[in-house]
N, C-alpha and C positions, 0 to 999 in steps of 0.2 A: 767888657762883660759879654757873656753869651746870652742872647735873647732869641726866642722862637715863638711863633704863634702856632698853637695846636691846629692841625689841619682839619679836624672834625668839630671840635667844640668852639674854636676861636679864642680860647683862653690864651693869655700871654704868659710864658714861662721864662723867668729870668734868674740867672745864678747871682746870688748876693756875694758880697765880699767875704763872708764867713763860710761860703761853700753850700749854703742852703738854696733851695729853689723857691722863689716867690711866684705864686700862680695868681693871676688877676683875671677875673671874669665879671659878668654882670651882677653876681651876688656878693662881690667883695674881693678879698685876697686871703691867701693862706701861705704858710711856710711849710716846706717839706724837705726831707732828707733825700739824698741821691737815690735811695731805693724806693722812694715814693711814700715813705712813712710820714703821716701828718705830724706837725710840730705845734702849730698854733694858727689862729685866724678863723674867719667865717667860712672860707672854702676848705672843706675837709677831705676832698677826694681829688687826686691827681693821677695822671697817666704815669705809671712807674717806668715804662720804657723811655718816655721822653725825659723824665727826671734823670734817669741813669745816663742817657745819651748826652745830656747837657752838663751834668755835674760829676759824672763818673771819670775814671782815668782817661786822659787825652792822649791819643797816639801821636807821636812825633816822628818826623822823617829821620831815619838813621842811616840811610844808604849813601849819603854824601852827594847825591846827584840832584838833578832837578826833575820836575814832573815830566818834562819832555824826554828825559833819559830812560823812562820806563818802557819796557818792551810792549809793543802792540800785539795783542792776541785776538784772534777771531775777526780780524778786519777783512772786509770784502774789498775786492779790487774792481 
């Protein structure tokens, strides 16, 4: 499961098995869609950017190499 703490509010954002985001803070919890739309719960406002980042489409590596095979740009010697 993907879980992150919001850097400003401190609320915990967790992707549920059905693809929704559970946001837990001092006021309770709420469920939201990936676009930040409220579904249910006491917490009615969430950061849509963090919701999308956690529950949106996930990028996978498709170039067949490893991280170390990526070219280094802008490196200083």
